[in-house]
N, C-alpha and C positions, 0 to 999 in steps of 0.2 A: 445353413448351420448358424445358430445364434451365437452370441458372445459368451453364453454361459456353458455351452457344450465343449467338451475336450475330446480330442482324438488320441488314441493310443493309451498306454498305461504309464504309471508313474515310474521314474527311475528308482532302482534299488542298488544298495551297496552292502557289502559284507565287511565286517571288521571286528576288532577286539576293543573292549571297553578299557580305557586307560585312566579315566578319572570319573568319579561319581560323587564328589564332595558337595555339589550343589543340589538344591531341592528341585525335583522333576527335570533335571538336566544331566546329561552325561557327555563325555568326550570319547569319540570312537576313532581309532587309528586304522586306516586301511593301507595295505602295501601291495605293490605290483612290481614285476620284473620287466625292465625295459633294456633294450640293447643300444649301446652308444652308437650313433650313426657313423662315426669315423673309426673308432678303435675296436668296435664289435665286442666290447666287454659288457657283460650283463650287470646292471645296477639295480639295487632295490630302492624304489621311490616310495615315500610314505606321505600320506595326507591325513590331517586330523579334521574331524567334523564335530560340531556341537549338535546334539540331538535331544529331542523331547522324550522324556521317560515318565509318562503320566502316573504310573503306580509306584515309582521308585523301586522297581524290581531288579534292575541291573546291578551287578557287582563287578569289581575290577577283575579282569580276566575272562569275562563272559564273551562268547562269540555271538554277535547280533546281526540282524538284517535291518537296514535302515530304508525308509521310504521317503521320497521327496514330498515336501508339503509347502504350504504357503509360509511366508516369513512369520515366525512366532516371536522373535526378539531380534536384537541387533545382529546376533551371530547364528541363531538357530534357524535352519532351513530344512531339517530332517526330523522324522519321527521314528521311534523304534517300532518295527513291524512285528518282529518275533525274536526270541532268544533261542538260538539254535543249540548252543552248548553252554552249560553252566560251569563256572569255575569250581575247582575242587578245593 
C-alpha cells in the first residue's frame, strides 16, 4: 500500500446548523446521551463543529450530515455531505 491510498471510509456526523453567518462556513452542533459512570444519570453532551458549506445552502435549523476532510482552515475539518431535513 502506498502513502496516498487510504483504507476504510471517512467519518460522518449528524447535527443541526446553529450558525451560518460566515461565507462558505457553518457551525453544526451534535448531541449524544451518555450515562454518568458513578451516578448512572443520563446526560446530554454537545459538541460544535465548523464545517465547509461550498454553496452556502445551509440555513439555521437544518439537519445535516458532515464528512471528515483535510484541514480547510484553522478550525474547519469537516464538509457538508448532505442536508437531510430543511428548516421550516
